[in-house]
C-alpha positions as CSV (number, residue, x, y, z in Angstrom):
1,I,10.7,5.5,-18.0
2,E,7.6,7.6,-17.9
3,H,5.2,4.5,-18.3
4,M,5.7,0.7,-18.9
5,W,3.1,-2.2,-20.1
6,F,3.4,-5.7,-19.8
7,A,1.1,-8.4,-21.6
8,F,0.7,-11.8,-19.8
9,L,-0.7,-15.0,-21.4
10,D,-1.0,-18.2,-19.7
11,E,0.5,-16.4,-16.7
12,Q,3.8,-15.9,-18.7
13,R,5.1,-12.5,-19.7
14,A,4.4,-12.5,-23.2
15,G,5.7,-8.7,-24.1
16,M,6.4,-5.0,-22.8
17,I,6.6,-1.8,-24.1
18,G,7.3,1.6,-22.5
19,L,7.3,5.3,-23.0
20,I,9.7,8.0,-21.8
21,D,9.2,11.9,-22.1
22,H,11.1,13.7,-24.9
23,E,12.5,16.7,-23.1
24,S,12.9,18.8,-25.7
25,D,9.6,18.4,-27.3
26,P,6.7,18.5,-24.5
27,G,3.6,16.4,-25.6
28,S,6.1,14.0,-27.2
29,Q,7.1,10.8,-26.0
30,Q,9.6,8.1,-27.2
31,L,8.4,4.3,-27.6
32,I,11.1,2.3,-26.0
33,S,11.7,-1.6,-24.7
34,F,9.1,-3.0,-26.9
35,W,9.6,-6.8,-27.0
36,V,7.0,-9.6,-27.5
37,H,8.2,-13.0,-26.5
38,P,9.2,-15.3,-29.6
39,A,6.6,-18.1,-28.4
40,Y,3.8,-15.1,-28.6
41,R,4.6,-13.4,-31.7
42,G,2.1,-13.4,-34.5
43,Q,-0.8,-13.6,-31.8
44,G,-1.6,-9.6,-31.7
45,V,0.5,-9.2,-28.5
46,G,2.5,-6.4,-30.2
47,T,-0.4,-4.8,-31.7
48,A,-2.3,-5.0,-28.1
49,L,0.6,-3.3,-26.4
50,I,0.9,-0.5,-29.3
51,N,-2.9,-0.1,-28.8
52,A,-2.4,0.2,-25.0
53,L,0.0,3.2,-25.7
54,Q,-2.3,4.9,-28.0
55,E,-5.2,4.6,-25.9
56,H,-3.1,6.3,-23.2
57,A,-1.9,9.0,-25.2
58,L,-5.6,9.9,-26.0
59,K,-6.4,10.2,-22.6
60,S,-3.6,12.4,-21.7
61,S,-1.3,15.1,-23.3
62,I,0.5,13.2,-25.4
63,K,0.6,14.6,-29.0
64,K,2.9,12.2,-30.6
65,I,5.0,8.7,-30.0
66,F,7.9,8.3,-31.9
67,L,10.5,5.5,-32.3
68,F,13.7,4.2,-34.1
69,V,13.4,1.4,-36.2
70,T,16.5,0.1,-38.6
71,T,15.7,0.2,-42.2
72,T,16.2,-3.3,-42.7
73,Q,13.6,-4.3,-40.1
74,T,10.6,-4.4,-42.6
75,S,9.1,-7.1,-40.5
76,S,8.5,-4.3,-37.7
77,I,8.2,-1.1,-40.1
78,C,5.0,-2.8,-41.8
79,P,3.1,-3.5,-38.4
80,Y,3.8,0.2,-37.4
81,E,2.7,1.5,-40.5
82,K,-0.7,-0.5,-40.1
83,L,-0.7,0.9,-36.5
84,H,-0.8,4.6,-37.9
85,F,2.9,5.4,-37.6
86,V,4.4,7.1,-40.3
87,K,8.2,7.3,-41.6
88,E,9.3,10.9,-40.7
89,Q,13.0,11.2,-40.7
90,L,15.8,8.9,-42.3
91,I,18.7,9.0,-40.2
92,E,22.0,7.4,-41.6
93,D,24.6,5.4,-39.5
94,R,22.5,6.0,-36.2
95,M,22.9,2.8,-34.8
96,K,26.3,0.3,-34.5
97,K,26.2,-3.4,-34.0
98,D,28.9,-5.8,-34.7
99,G,31.1,-3.0,-36.2
100,H,28.8,-2.3,-38.6
101,F,26.5,1.2,-38.8
102,Y,22.9,1.0,-39.6
103,D,20.0,3.4,-40.9
104,Q,17.2,4.1,-39.0
105,Y,13.9,5.4,-39.5
106,C,12.3,7.7,-37.2
107,M,8.5,6.5,-37.2
108,V,5.7,8.9,-35.6
109,W,2.1,8.5,-34.4
110,Y,0.1,11.6,-34.5
111,R,-2.7,11.9,-32.1
112,P,-5.9,12.0,-34.1
113,N,-7.1,15.7,-35.0
114,S,-3.7,17.0,-33.2
115,S,-2.2,20.3,-35.1
116,A,1.0,18.4,-34.9
117,S,-0.2,15.8,-37.2
118,T,-0.7,18.7,-40.0
119,S,2.5,20.2,-39.8
120,E,6.1,19.1,-40.6
121,Q,7.5,17.7,-37.3
122,S,11.1,16.3,-36.9
123,C,12.3,13.5,-34.2
C-alpha cells in the first residue's frame, strides 16, 4: 500500500482508505481498503477520506485515481459520482462472491486540467 489514511471520531476509528500504485500506468493509483464504521456512516467520514485522497493527488504527480465497485452498489456509486468519479468501464463477471459472479464498474477521478481527463483512458 502506497498511502493509507484513517479517520477518528470520539477517539474511535471511524474509517480508512488507501492508495496503491498502478504499475502499468504511471501517475495512476487505485483506491483500496475503503471502509467506514457503520456507526459513523452518513456523517461525512467517507467524503472526508476521499477528499484527503484528492488533495494528496493535487499535491503530487497523481493524474488519476481509480476504483472498482459492483454495479449493484448504488449506495456507493452515487457518492463517488458526487465526488467527481466517472464510470469509465463496465467489466462483466469481475467479482465472484458466494458462488455468483458480479459485474463491476471501474470508476475514475481525473486530476483537474490534466491531459488524461480529456482523452480516452482505460482502467
